[in-house]
N, CA, C and O atoms as a MOPAC input file, in Angstrom:
PM7 MOZYME 1SCF
protein

 N   -110.94500 1   105.79500 1   130.44900 1
 C   -111.56900 1   104.80600 1   129.45200 1
 C   -112.53200 1   104.35200 1   129.47700 1
 O   -112.74300 1   103.66400 1   130.47600 1
 N   -113.77700 1   104.46300 1   128.33300 1
 C   -115.00900 1   104.30800 1   128.33600 1
 C   -115.82700 1   104.80200 1   130.01000 1
 O   -116.77000 1   104.29400 1   130.61700 1
 N   -114.83800 1   106.13800 1   130.35500 1
 C   -116.24800 1   107.15100 1   131.34400 1
 C   -115.86100 1   106.18600 1   132.34300 1
 O   -116.44300 1   106.72300 1   133.28500 1
 N   -115.20400 1   104.95500 1   132.95800 1
 C   -114.89900 1   104.50900 1   134.20900 1
 C   -114.24300 1   105.20000 1   135.25400 1
 O   -114.23500 1   104.98500 1   136.46600 1
 N   -113.73200 1   106.00800 1   134.61300 1
 C   -113.08600 1   107.09700 1   135.54400 1
 C   -113.87800 1   108.16900 1   136.49700 1
 O   -113.53300 1   108.74000 1   137.53200 1
 N   -115.30900 1   108.21500 1   135.57600 1
 C   -115.95700 1   109.07600 1   136.37100 1
 C   -116.82500 1   108.16100 1   137.43900 1
 O   -117.28000 1   108.72700 1   138.43300 1
 N   -116.98600 1   107.17300 1   137.29900 1
 C   -117.43800 1   105.88300 1   138.39500 1
 C   -116.81300 1   105.72300 1   139.74100 1
 O   -117.34000 1   105.29800 1   140.76900 1
 N   -115.36200 1   106.21900 1   139.50800 1
 C   -114.49800 1   105.65800 1   140.89900 1
 C   -115.02300 1   106.86700 1   141.72300 1
 O   -115.28300 1   108.03900 1   141.45400 1
 N   -115.08400 1   105.89200 1   143.13000 1
 C   -115.46200 1   106.86000 1   144.30600 1
 C   -113.97900 1   107.25700 1   145.09400 1
 O   -113.51800 1   106.15500 1   145.39400 1
 N   -113.14700 1   108.17200 1   145.50500 1
 C   -112.35600 1   107.55200 1   146.03300 1
 C   -112.47600 1   108.35800 1   147.28700 1
 O   -113.32300 1   109.25100 1   147.29500 1
 N   -111.57600 1   108.11600 1   148.58200 1
 C   -111.61000 1   108.36200 1   150.09500 1
 C   -112.90300 1   107.67200 1   150.66400 1
 O   -113.39200 1   108.07700 1   151.71900 1
 N   -113.46400 1   106.61200 1   149.95000 1
 C   -114.45700 1   105.88800 1   150.95900 1
 C   -113.61600 1   104.44800 1   151.20500 1
 O   -113.07800 1   103.59700 1   150.49600 1
 N   -113.80900 1   104.66800 1   152.48900 1
 C   -112.71600 1   103.29900 1   153.49900 1
 C   -114.00600 1   102.29700 1   153.84500 1
 O   -114.90800 1   102.50900 1   154.65600 1
 N   -113.85400 1   101.38400 1   153.16200 1
 C   -114.43300 1    99.99800 1   153.64800 1
 C   -114.64400 1    99.34000 1   155.02400 1
 O   -113.87900 1    98.48100 1   155.46200 1
 N   -115.75900 1    99.80600 1   155.69900 1
 C   -115.23600 1    99.37200 1   156.91100 1
 C   -116.04100 1    97.47100 1   157.08700 1
 O   -115.67100 1    96.73100 1   157.99900 1
 N   -116.89000 1    97.12000 1   156.25400 1
 C   -117.27800 1    95.96700 1   156.31300 1
 C   -118.31000 1    95.52700 1   154.96900 1
 O   -119.19200 1    96.27900 1   154.55600 1
 N   -118.07700 1    94.44300 1   154.50300 1
 C   -118.61100 1    94.01200 1   153.21900 1
 C   -119.45100 1    92.50900 1   153.63100 1
 O   -118.95700 1    91.59800 1   154.29700 1
 N   -120.47400 1    92.52800 1   153.19600 1
 C   -121.48100 1    91.48300 1   153.51000 1
 C   -122.14300 1    90.62200 1   151.75100 1
 O   -122.48300 1    91.16800 1   150.70200 1
 N   -122.09900 1    89.51100 1   152.03800 1
 C   -122.90600 1    89.44400 1   150.71300 1
 C   -124.13400 1    88.79800 1   150.53800 1
 O   -124.21600 1    87.67000 1   151.02300 1
 N   -124.91100 1    89.16100 1   150.07300 1
 C   -126.46300 1    88.76500 1   150.36000 1
 C   -126.99200 1    87.72100 1   149.00600 1
 O   -127.28800 1    88.07800 1   147.86600 1
 N   -126.98700 1    86.40500 1   149.56000 1
 C   -127.08100 1    85.43200 1   148.24500 1
 C   -128.31400 1    85.57200 1   148.16400 1
 O   -128.56800 1    84.96000 1   147.12600 1
 N   -129.61100 1    86.10700 1   148.69800 1
 C   -131.45800 1    86.12200 1   148.47600 1
 C   -130.99200 1    87.36000 1   147.56100 1
 O   -131.58600 1    87.37700 1   146.48400 1
 N   -130.16900 1    88.28200 1   147.72300 1
 C   -130.52200 1    89.85000 1   146.94800 1
 C   -129.38800 1    89.63600 1   146.07000 1
 O   -129.26700 1    90.54400 1   145.24800 1
 N   -128.50600 1    88.70000 1   145.99000 1
 C   -127.07400 1    88.77900 1   144.73100 1
 C   -126.70200 1    89.92400 1   144.75800 1
 O   -126.77800 1    90.57300 1   143.71400 1
 N   -126.24300 1    90.46300 1   145.81600 1
 C   -125.46600 1    91.41800 1   145.57200 1
 C   -124.85200 1    91.71200 1   147.05800 1
 O   -125.19500 1    91.00000 1   148.00200 1
 N   -123.72600 1    93.02700 1   147.26700 1
 C   -122.59400 1    92.95800 1   148.28300 1
 C   -123.70600 1    94.50700 1   148.47200 1
 O   -124.17700 1    95.29700 1   147.65400 1
 N   -123.80300 1    94.35000 1   150.44300 1
 C   -123.83100 1    95.52300 1   151.46400 1
 C   -122.29200 1    95.96200 1   151.86400 1
 O   -121.61700 1    95.10000 1   152.42700 1
 N   -121.64400 1    97.36200 1   151.58700 1
 C   -120.59000 1    97.93000 1   151.89000 1
 C   -121.15100 1    99.02100 1   152.94700 1
 O   -122.10300 1    99.73400 1   152.62900 1
 N   -120.50700 1    99.13200 1   154.26000 1
 C   -120.54000 1    99.70200 1   155.46300 1
 C   -118.98700 1   100.44300 1   154.63700 1
 O   -117.95200 1    99.92600 1   154.21700 1
 N   -119.65200 1   102.32200 1   154.71000 1
 C   -118.85600 1   102.83300 1   154.71600 1
 C   -118.40800 1   103.92500 1   155.56900 1
 O   -119.25000 1   104.39200 1   156.33700 1
 N   -116.96300 1   104.52900 1   155.57300 1
 C   -116.60500 1   105.52300 1   156.11300 1
 C   -116.26000 1   106.75800 1   154.82100 1
 O   -115.45800 1   106.45500 1   153.93800 1
 N   -116.81800 1   107.89500 1   154.81800 1
 C   -116.66600 1   108.73900 1   153.84200 1
 C   -116.28500 1   110.05400 1   154.65800 1
 O   -117.24800 1   110.55300 1   155.24000 1
 N   -114.95000 1   110.77600 1   154.82800 1
 C   -114.54500 1   111.41000 1   155.37200 1
 C   -115.06900 1   111.64100 1   157.06000 1
 O   -115.08400 1   112.79200 1   157.49600 1
 N   -115.42700 1   110.65000 1   157.82400 1
 C   -116.32200 1   110.66100 1   158.70400 1
 C   -117.70000 1   110.45800 1   158.73500 1
 O   -118.17100 1   110.33100 1   159.86500 1
 N   -118.23500 1   110.41400 1   158.08200 1
 C   -119.56800 1   109.99300 1   157.64000 1
 C   -119.90500 1   108.87000 1   156.78800 1
 O   -119.56500 1   108.66000 1   155.62400 1
 N   -120.91600 1   107.92000 1   157.87000 1
 C   -121.63600 1   106.53700 1   157.75600 1
 C   -122.49600 1   106.56700 1   156.40700 1
 O   -123.40300 1   107.35000 1   156.12300 1
 N   -121.95900 1   105.47000 1   155.61800 1
 C   -122.63100 1   105.39900 1   154.30100 1
 C   -122.86700 1   103.90300 1   154.36300 1
 O   -122.28100 1   103.07400 1   155.05900 1
 N   -123.94800 1   103.71400 1   153.40300 1
 C   -124.27700 1   101.88500 1   153.19600 1
 C   -124.67200 1   102.28500 1   151.71700 1
 O   -125.45200 1   103.17400 1   151.37500 1
 N   -123.85300 1   101.30400 1   150.81700 1
 C   -123.78000 1   101.04700 1   149.43700 1
 C   -124.34200 1    99.66800 1   149.06100 1
 O   -124.36400 1    98.73500 1   149.86400 1
 N   -124.83400 1    99.57900 1   147.68900 1
 C   -124.97400 1    98.16600 1   147.25500 1
 C   -124.45400 1    98.06900 1   146.08600 1
 O   -124.50300 1    99.01900 1   145.30300 1
 N   -123.85600 1    96.87900 1   145.76700 1
 C   -123.27500 1    96.33600 1   144.40500 1
 C   -123.35700 1    95.25800 1   144.02500 1
 O   -123.71400 1    94.38400 1   144.81400 1
 N   -123.11600 1    95.00800 1   142.95300 1
 C   -123.42700 1    93.57000 1   142.18700 1
 C   -121.92200 1    92.88000 1   142.36000 1
 O   -121.64600 1    91.69000 1   142.51200 1
 N   -121.19500 1    93.83900 1   142.29700 1
 C   -119.66600 1    93.34300 1   142.29000 1
 C   -118.83400 1    94.11500 1   142.71700 1
 O   -119.11500 1    95.31000 1   142.62200 1
 N   -117.52000 1    93.73400 1   143.33800 1
 C   -116.54300 1    94.75600 1   144.10900 1
 C   -115.50200 1    94.40300 1   143.71400 1
 O   -115.33500 1    93.22300 1   143.40700 1
 N   -114.39700 1    95.42600 1   143.59700 1
 C   -113.13400 1    94.83900 1   143.45900 1
 C   -112.37900 1    95.62700 1   144.53700 1
 O   -112.45200 1    96.83900 1   144.74400 1
 N   -111.67100 1    94.75100 1   145.15800 1
 C   -111.04300 1    94.93000 1   146.31900 1
 C   -109.79500 1    95.19300 1   145.75000 1
 O   -109.56500 1    94.60900 1   144.69000 1
 N   -108.70300 1    96.13000 1   146.32100 1
 C   -107.87100 1    96.22700 1   146.35700 1
 C   -106.83900 1    97.50600 1   147.30200 1
 O   -106.60500 1    98.71500 1   147.30700 1
 N   -106.48500 1    96.26100 1   148.00900 1
 C   -106.24800 1    96.29300 1   149.40700 1
 C   -104.43500 1    97.80500 1   148.98900 1
 O   -104.20200 1    98.94200 1   149.40100 1
 N   -103.83500 1    97.03500 1   148.22100 1
 C   -102.63100 1    97.48200 1   147.99000 1
 C   -101.47700 1    97.36300 1   148.69400 1
 O   -100.61600 1    98.24100 1   148.75100 1
 N   -101.41500 1    95.99800 1   149.38900 1
 C   -100.60100 1    95.81200 1   150.14200 1
 C   -100.14000 1    94.38400 1   149.87500 1
 O   -101.02500 1    93.54100 1   150.02100 1
 N    -99.04300 1    93.97700 1   149.54500 1
 C    -98.45900 1    92.37900 1   149.03000 1
 C    -97.32900 1    92.67100 1   149.82200 1
 O    -96.79500 1    93.77900 1   149.77100 1
 N    -96.80800 1    91.50800 1   150.75500 1
 C    -95.38400 1    91.20100 1   151.06100 1
 C    -95.16900 1    89.57200 1   151.42500 1
 O    -95.73300 1    88.85000 1   152.24800 1
 N    -93.89700 1    89.26500 1   150.25800 1
 C    -94.11000 1    88.21100 1   149.90800 1
 C    -93.51400 1    87.28300 1   151.22900 1
 O    -93.97300 1    86.15000 1   151.37800 1
 N    -92.71200 1    87.68600 1   151.96500 1
 C    -91.86900 1    87.25100 1   153.41500 1
 C    -92.72400 1    87.42700 1   154.40400 1
 O    -92.91000 1    86.44800 1   155.12800 1
 N    -93.29900 1    88.40300 1   154.63900 1
 C    -94.24300 1    88.76400 1   155.83100 1
 C    -95.62500 1    89.20400 1   155.63500 1
 O    -96.05500 1    90.30800 1   155.97000 1
 N    -96.26800 1    88.30400 1   155.09100 1
 C    -97.69200 1    88.41200 1   155.00400 1
 C    -98.49200 1    89.08700 1   156.15900 1
 O    -97.99400 1    89.11300 1   157.28500 1
 N    -99.75700 1    89.65200 1   155.90900 1
 C   -100.52700 1    89.64200 1   157.05800 1
 C   -101.52800 1    88.70500 1   157.58100 1
 O   -102.41800 1    88.14000 1   156.94600 1
 N   -101.26300 1    88.62500 1   158.79200 1
 C   -101.99700 1    87.48900 1   159.02300 1
 C   -103.66200 1    87.71900 1   159.02900 1
 O   -104.10600 1    88.82900 1   159.32400 1
 N   -104.45200 1    86.73700 1   158.72800 1
 C   -106.05700 1    86.87000 1   158.26000 1
 C   -107.03000 1    86.68900 1   159.83300 1
 O   -107.08800 1    85.82100 1   160.70400 1
 N   -107.42900 1    87.48000 1   159.69400 1
 C   -108.00400 1    87.55500 1   160.85000 1
 C   -109.81500 1    86.49200 1   160.61600 1
 O   -110.75400 1    86.88500 1   159.92400 1
 N   -109.79000 1    85.60000 1   161.16900 1
 C   -111.56200 1    84.94100 1   160.96300 1
 C   -111.74200 1    85.02000 1   162.23800 1
 O   -110.84000 1    85.24400 1   163.04400 1
 N   -112.93200 1    84.84000 1   162.51500 1
 C   -113.62300 1    84.87800 1   163.91800 1
 C   -113.94200 1    83.49900 1   164.02700 1
 O   -114.77700 1    82.81600 1   163.43500 1
 N   -113.04700 1    83.20900 1   164.96700 1
 C   -114.00700 1    81.19000 1   165.11700 1
 C   -112.63400 1    80.33100 1   164.35000 1
 O   -112.87600 1    79.20300 1   163.92000 1
 N   -111.57200 1    80.74900 1   164.23500 1
 C   -110.79900 1    79.79000 1   162.76200 1
 C   -109.75300 1    79.01500 1   163.94400 1
 O   -108.91000 1    78.18600 1   163.60300 1
 N   -109.94500 1    79.39100 1   165.20500 1
 C   -109.13900 1    78.33300 1   166.19000 1
 C   -109.57000 1    77.12400 1   166.33400 1
 O   -108.84500 1    76.18800 1   166.67200 1
 N   -111.33400 1    76.99700 1   165.98000 1
 C   -112.13600 1    75.75100 1   166.25700 1
 C   -112.22900 1    75.03000 1   165.03500 1
 O   -112.63100 1    73.87400 1   164.89900 1
 N   -111.80400 1    75.84400 1   164.12000 1
 C   -111.61300 1    75.12600 1   162.45300 1
 C   -111.00200 1    73.46800 1   163.06600 1
 O   -110.47100 1    73.31200 1   164.16500 1
 N   -111.26100 1    72.30000 1   161.98100 1
 C   -110.68000 1    71.01300 1   162.42600 1
 C   -109.98500 1    70.38300 1   161.01000 1
 O   -109.31100 1    69.37000 1   160.82200 1
 N   -110.50300 1    71.54400 1   160.03000 1
 C   -109.14600 1    71.15200 1   158.65400 1
 C   -108.05800 1    71.87400 1   158.80500 1
 O   -107.72000 1    72.65100 1   159.69900 1
 N   -107.47100 1    71.48400 1   157.69400 1
 C   -106.04300 1    72.18600 1   157.39500 1
 C   -106.48500 1    73.71300 1   157.10700 1
 O   -107.59800 1    73.89800 1   156.61300 1
 N   -105.67200 1    74.78300 1   157.39100 1
 C   -105.43500 1    75.85600 1   157.42200 1
 C   -104.21200 1    75.96200 1   156.43500 1
 O   -103.27000 1    75.22500 1   156.72400 1
 N   -104.05000 1    76.84600 1   155.19100 1
 C   -103.07400 1    76.70500 1   154.30100 1
 C   -103.18100 1    78.38200 1   154.02200 1
 O   -104.28300 1    78.86200 1   153.75500 1
 N   -102.13300 1    79.12800 1   154.08900 1
 C   -101.92000 1    80.46400 1   153.55600 1
 C   -101.47100 1    80.65500 1   152.34400 1
 O   -100.27500 1    80.38800 1   152.23000 1
 N   -102.13900 1    81.11800 1   151.13800 1
 C   -101.75600 1    80.86500 1   150.04600 1
 C   -100.02300 1    81.54100 1   149.50300 1
 O    -99.37000 1    81.43500 1   148.46600 1
 N    -99.84400 1    82.09400 1   150.56400 1
 C    -98.35800 1    82.71100 1   150.25500 1
 C    -97.39700 1    81.93200 1   150.32000 1
 O    -96.26500 1    82.12200 1   149.87700 1
 N    -98.03300 1    80.50400 1   151.18900 1
 C    -96.75200 1    79.64900 1   151.72300 1
 C    -97.74900 1    78.17000 1   151.26000 1
 O    -97.74000 1    77.17700 1   151.98800 1
 N    -98.50300 1    78.21900 1   150.06700 1
 C    -98.92100 1    76.79600 1   150.01100 1
 C    -97.71700 1    75.43700 1   149.91100 1
 O    -96.55500 1    75.29700 1   149.52900 1
 N    -98.54100 1    74.79800 1   150.36200 1
 C    -97.34800 1    73.00600 1   150.64000 1
 C    -97.02400 1    72.31600 1   149.08800 1
 O    -97.82100 1    71.43300 1   148.77100 1
 N    -96.27500 1    72.53200 1   148.40100 1
 C    -96.54400 1    71.51500 1   147.27100 1
 C    -97.02300 1    70.10200 1   147.43000 1
 O    -97.07900 1    69.40000 1   146.42000 1
 N    -97.45800 1    69.49500 1   148.87500 1
 C    -97.96700 1    68.03500 1   148.71800 1
 C    -99.05200 1    68.26400 1   149.32300 1
 O    -99.35500 1    67.56200 1   150.28800 1
 N    -99.84900 1    69.26100 1   148.90600 1
 C   -101.40700 1    69.63700 1   149.56600 1
 C   -102.27300 1    69.19600 1   148.19400 1
 O   -102.39600 1    69.74200 1   147.09800 1
 N   -102.76700 1    68.06700 1   148.70900 1
 C   -104.04600 1    67.44300 1   147.80600 1
 C   -105.55800 1    68.18000 1   147.87400 1
 O   -106.41100 1    68.11700 1   148.75900 1
 N   -105.55500 1    68.76800 1   146.83200 1
 C   -106.57200 1    69.47700 1   146.70300 1
 C   -107.76100 1    69.00400 1   146.01700 1
 O   -108.73900 1    69.73000 1   145.83700 1
 N   -107.69000 1    67.78800 1   145.62800 1
 C   -108.62900 1    66.80000 1   144.83600 1
 C   -109.65800 1    66.37300 1   145.47000 1
 O   -110.56000 1    65.78500 1   144.87300 1
 N   -109.68300 1    66.56100 1   146.55100 1
 C   -111.14600 1    65.71900 1   147.13200 1
 C   -112.02900 1    66.89400 1   147.12800 1
 O   -111.94900 1    68.11100 1   147.29300 1
 N   -113.14700 1    65.74200 1   146.79200 1
 C   -114.26200 1    67.07900 1   146.88200 1
 C   -115.19600 1    67.35700 1   148.36600 1
 O   -115.41900 1    66.61900 1   149.32600 1
 N   -115.58800 1    68.69300 1   148.07100 1
 C   -116.06600 1    69.10300 1   149.76200 1
 C   -117.31900 1    69.26700 1   149.59200 1
 O   -118.03800 1    69.56800 1   150.54500 1

């Protein structure tokens, strides 16, 4: 529809994504059939294709063990969590 199907690039594995505030765009490091490529984009739609309500994949964030705030997984959101505080 509207030609978007001609813009989709299949068989591109995103190995890393970085947002640049200065450039206002994403830098994507890709593997395309074994060849390393870099793309830049104003927006990215991440569609990973995995979702399990009972056993979600753990998020791997370097240094999360040093975070002193409350860590909440979005699939197990506590009903009593107060999110009205300003950050």
